[in-house]
C-alpha positions in Angstrom: 11.4 27.6 2.2 7.3 26.4 2.7 5.2 27.3 5.7 4.6 23.6 7.6 1.5 22.7 7.4 -1.0 20.3 10.1 -3.0 18.0 8.0 -5.8 15.1 9.7 -5.1 12.0 7.3 -8.7 10.9 6.9 -8.8 8.8 3.3 -5.5 6.2 2.6 -5.5 4.1 0.2 -4.0 0.6 -0.8 -0.8 1.0 -1.9 -1.4 0.8 -6.1 1.9 -0.5 -8.7 2.4 2.9 -11.2 5.0 2.8 -14.1 5.7 6.0 -13.6 5.7 6.0 -10.1 6.6 2.3 -9.2 3.8 2.8 -6.0 1.3 5.1 -5.2 -0.8 5.9 -1.5 -3.2 8.2 -2.0 -3.9 10.0 0.9 -6.6 13.4 1.5 -7.4 15.1 5.0 -8.4 18.6 5.9 -6.1 21.2 7.0 -5.7 23.0 10.2 -8.4 25.7 8.7 -10.7 23.1 7.8 -10.2 23.0 3.5 -9.7 19.8 2.3 -6.5 18.2 0.1 -4.7 15.4 -1.2 -0.8 13.9 -0.8 -0.5 12.6 -4.6 1.5 10.7 -5.1 3.0 9.7 -2.6 5.7 6.5 -2.1 4.3 5.3 1.1 6.1 2.6 1.9 9.7 3.9 1.1 8.9 6.6 3.3 11.2 5.9 6.6 9.6 4.2 9.7 9.1 6.9 11.4 7.5 9.6 8.6 4.7 6.5 8.0 1.2 7.9 9.7 -2.0 6.1 9.9 -5.4 7.0 9.4 -6.8 9.3 11.5 -3.3 11.2 12.6 -2.2 14.3 12.1 0.7 15.0 10.3 2.9 18.3 9.7 3.6 18.5 6.1 5.2 22.0 3.8 
């Protein structure tokens, strides 16, 4: 299993329709070590309520 990493969300795009993934939200953030990370593709509207995140929020990801 992957180790959990903290990500500070700094960029979150408006949902876009996709023929392959249904709907996508491209997200980027800064890892706890200061490096940038892109989180894509992400079906944001299909996430459970407690897993949805806001811009400028710390989240944990594997």
